[in-house]
N, C-alpha and C positions, 0 to 999 in steps of 0.2 A: 517392629520395635517402637516406632513412634506412637502407635496406638496404645501400646502398653504404658509408655511414659505419660500419655495423655490421661489414661485411666488412673494411674498412680497419682498424677497431679491433681485430678479431680477429688480423689479421696483425701489427699493432703490439704487441699483447699477447704474441704468440708470440715476437717478436724480443726484447722486453723481458725475458721469462722466461728466454730463452736466455742473454742477457748477464748478468742478475742471478744466475743459477745459478752462474756462475764465482765470484762473491763468497761465496756460501753454501758452496762447496766449499773455499774458501781457509782456511788456518789462521788462527785469531784472532790479532790483533796489529796494531800500528800499521803502516800502509803495505802491507798485504797485498792490499788491494783498491783499484785506482785506475783512472782513465781512464773509458772508456765503461761498463765493468762497474759501477763505483761510481755513475755517474750513473743507470744503469738500476736499480740497487738502491734508489736514493733515490726514483725516480719510479714504482716498481712499483705502489704503491697507487693513485696517481692514474690511471695508465693502465688499471688494472683497473676502477676506478669508471667511467671514461669509456667503455670498451668495453661494460660492462654496461648503462650508460645508453643507448647507441646501440642495443644489441640490444633493450632494452625498448621503445624508441620504434618500432623496426621492427615488433615484435610488435603494439603498440597500433595502428599505422597499418594493418597487415594486418587485424586484427580489425575496426577501424572500417570499412575498405573492404568487408569481407565482410558486415557487419551493415547499414551505412547506405549506403555509396557504390554498391554493386552494385545495390541495390534502387532507388535514386534514378535511376540511369542507365537501368534497364529501364522505369521509370515514364515517363520522358521520350521513350521510343521508341528508345533506343540499345541495341539487342539484336541478336543474331544472327538471320539469316533462314533 
């Protein structure tokens, strides 16, 4: 589940970066950035933190499984024959 969230977060971050880059390229001044680009520019930091958090949780879950979960499964008899 966490890997799925990390992948979705990466796609969402890519879309947000693409939309927010339109505001960064616009000339400074009032009214130069509006609509979805302005919204993406405002939520860029939150989306970045969310994607990084999901990726970190996926890494932690993978490491936990490799260290603890795999051994526990083999100790209970759930292993390849």
